[in-house]
C-alpha positions, -999 to +999 in steps of 0.1 A: -170-521-275-149-497-294-168-468-278-160-482-243-123-484-252-123-449-265-142-436-235-117-454-213-088-438-232-105-404-229-110-408-191-073-417-188-063-386-207-086-365-186-072-380-153-037-372-165-046-336-174-064-331-141-035-345-122-014-315-135-039-289-121-053-279-088-088-269-079-078-232-089-069-241-126-032-236-118-009-264-131+011-282-105+042-269-122+030-232-117+016-227-152-017-212-161-039-221-190-071-203-205-074-173-228-103-150-234-120-118-222-114-106-189-129-080-162-105-060-142-119-046-109-102-016-092-110+013-068-121+044-085-096+058-110-094+094-099-070+105-127-086+085-155-052+070-167-061+033-165-088+033-193-063+044-220-038+018-208-063-009-212-073+005-246-038-003-259-041-040-246-075-043-262-063-030-296-035-057-296-056-085-282-090-083-298-099-118-286-088-111-251-104-077-244-104-063-208-135-045-194-127-021-165-149-020-134-145+009-112-156+004-076-161+030-050-131+053-040-134+041-003-109+012+003-133-004+027-162-003+002-141-017-025-128-045-004-163-053+006-176-055-030-146-076-041-151-100-013-188-104-021-178-113-056-150-137-046-174-156-023-200-161-051-209-196-059-197-204-095-180-176-115-179-141-102-178-109-122-142-101-116-112-119-131-084-096-122-083-076-090-063-044-082-061-050-044-046-030-016-012-045-005-027-053+029-054-075+014-031-101-002-026-123+029-064-124+036-074-131+002-047-158-003-055-175+030-092-176+020-084-192-014-100-163-032-070-156-054-048-180-073-011-186-067+010-172-095+043-186-111+071-164-104+088-168-138+058-152-155+065-117-141+096-092-141+100-094-103+137-088-105+131-055-121+109-043-092+121-023-061+129-053-038+106-045-008+074-044-029+076-080-039+071-091-002+036-074-001+025-099-029+035-131-011+018-153+014+031-184+032+061-184+009+042-182-023+034-155-048-003-146-050-003-112-066+022-090-085+031-055-074+015-028-096+018+005-077+039+012-047+039+041-021+059+052+009+053+080+034+074+113+031+080+141+054+068+174+036+083+206+049+082+243+043+116+248+027+112+284+025+107+287+064+137+264+072+159+283+047+150+316+065+161+299+099+192+285+082+181+250+092+184+217+073+152+194+072+149+172+102+165+138+103+155+127+138+126+128+160+143+151+183+149+176+155+114+175+142+100+181+178+123+210+184+115+227+150+078+220+156+079+236+191+101+266+183+102+275+146+067+268+137+052+293+162+075+320+151+061+318+116+024+315+127+023+277+118+013+246+136+042+221+139+035+186+127+006+164+115-001+131+100-033+110+095-047+105+130-083+099+126-092+063+137-091+047+101-065+028+080-043+060+078-039+060+117-028+022+114-001+034+089+012+063+111+012+041+142+031+013+124+056+038+110+063+051+145+067+016+159+089+005+130+110+036+132+117+029+168+130-006+159+098-025+167+072-047+151+037-056+157+029-090+144+054-119+133+049-152+116+023-137+092-001-127+120+004-158+142+026-141+168+023-107+186+055-089+187+045-055+203+071-044+228+090-014+243+096+001+208+059+003+203+057+024+236+084+047+223+068+053+189+033+057+202+046+078+231+064+101+205+031+108+188+011+112+221+036+136+235+032+158+204-006+161+209-003+167+246+024+194+242+007+209+213+032+208+185+008+183+169-025+203+167-055+184+183-074+189+151-050+165+134-070+138+155-095+142+127-072+143+097-073+118+069-049+121+038-069+149+023-076+170+054-040+169+063-028+177+027-052+207+026-038+220+060-003+219+046-012+232+012-031+261+027+001+271+046-010+261+081+016+234+088+055+234+090+057+196+087+034+168+072+036+131+069+018+121+038+021+102+005+039+116-026+006+128-041+005+155-015+039+168-027+026+171-062-006+188-052+012+213-028+037+221-055+010+227-083+000+261-095-026+277-074-013+261-042-004+286-014+029+269-008+039+262-045+076+265-049+081+263-011+078+226-005+106+200+002+104+164+009+127+140+028+123+105+042+105+102+075+126+108+106+132+083+134+147+084+168+184+084+158+181+091+119+159+084+090+128+063+101+109+036+084+078+041+062+050+017+058+047+004+022+016+015+004+003+006-030-016-021-049-010-055-062-028-073-092-043-107-084-062-133-104-096-144-090-099-181-082-131-179-103-113-165-135-120-186-166-090-173-185-060-172-161-034-174-188-048-141-203-050-127-168-014-134-161-003-119-195-024-088-187-006-085-154+028-088-171+017-061-196+006-037-168+039-042-150+062-038-180+085-008-182+065+011-208+031+009-191+047+015-156+062+047-170+026+058-180+014+048-144+037+076-132+033+102-160-004+099-165-016+085-132+009+103-108+012+070-090+047+057-078+057+027-102+072-006-090+099-007-117+133+003-100+149+018-131+123+045-135+134+062-103+168+069-118+155+081-151+169+118-156+139+130-175+113+117-149+134+130-120+133+165-136+095+162-139+091+144-105+119+157-083+107+137-052+115+104-070+150+100-055+136+106-020+106+082-026+130+055-038+150+058-006+117+056+015+105+026-004+138+007-001+138+013+036+100+007+040+083-023+057+049-038+050+019-034+073+014-063+098+007-095+075-023-113+088-053-132+071-074-111+097-058-079+088-090-060+089-095-069+126-058-061+134-062-027+118-094-019+137-077-027+170-046-006+162-067+024+151-090+023+183-061+017+208-037+042+194-063+069+189-071+066+226-035+072+234-033+102+212-063+117+226-048+113+262-072+087+274-045+061+281-008+062+288+016+048+261+025+020+286-012+011+291-017+014+254+010-013+246-005-037+272-039-034+257-027-036+222-007-068+230-037-083+247-064-075+220-040-086+191-033-119+209-069-125+210-071-120+172-042-143+167-057-171+187-091-166+170 
């Protein structure tokens, strides 16, 4: 009978242990357990900086080594492969996921990633807006790793010749694009207007800058209104009047960067990497580039927050190691290398005021201001559907197929259908 009493005691202990943990392996008090090797999945590392960072971790943690898996460069393909792995029965291949900030809500709502304890990570050291991209339904489901915000790049040499400051408002941008650009043989302004995720970003920035929103209550309520009509109308007017070239309707990030870097544009909305590229040796505009926050109707506008977050798969067998790896990758020393080796905007606030880094990356103060004023893309567990609707509807407006008023009506109707679904 001793074995029965022993078994009973063991079952009691097991019940107590299990009571402290949810199905995801997270303790009810927010802790995580389990140490061992990991796999980190990310989109293609174009600069090759991440491997050396992980080598540092692996040398210090030989029993908890991390294997890097690089997925395609395309965000859509990366997301598809991650979702396939997360939906797999049993343990998937990926333990830690470097996910686009817009995927956090979708992955959290589907229970594909684990909630994380806030006290395990240096959230107070981050630029404040980035933390919001890592939450869903009031809980932390990921940790910000890289941030981003749109900037207005401009030909500093051209504006200097005209004796003009860079534009702070839409009216100034429009006036310069109409009058100054043609005098110098340039097109006026471009962003990323092909119907893909970049157009969702550009459209959201126009709406936010006009004081509007698109979705509220984390995707449960449609909030498109007159501000959306003003923002979309600004862009549509630019194409109609020609100070936004029609070829910009086919631009993604790289096409627009190349147009500016080749000396064909006076103004360009793009991410900071385009400033670095346009300022590098061999660029036709090297030494002639400036950057300021995006303009709005009455002053500086609002950028959309870009970047990526680190999340722990619900399948991960070693979530404690995963949490410690994320803390390592978001620490000050590694975040500094994210910028200097990877040319990616870090999430640690103090790095934007480091004199040495500002000398090397002079756009950092402008980027900091843009991030602090930025807003996330619409939060929704069905974000992929939301983005597809925004792209299609707004592209129709820019191409002149629908008025801004009709565009807002259609956008409201189609987003409401998604929210109800």
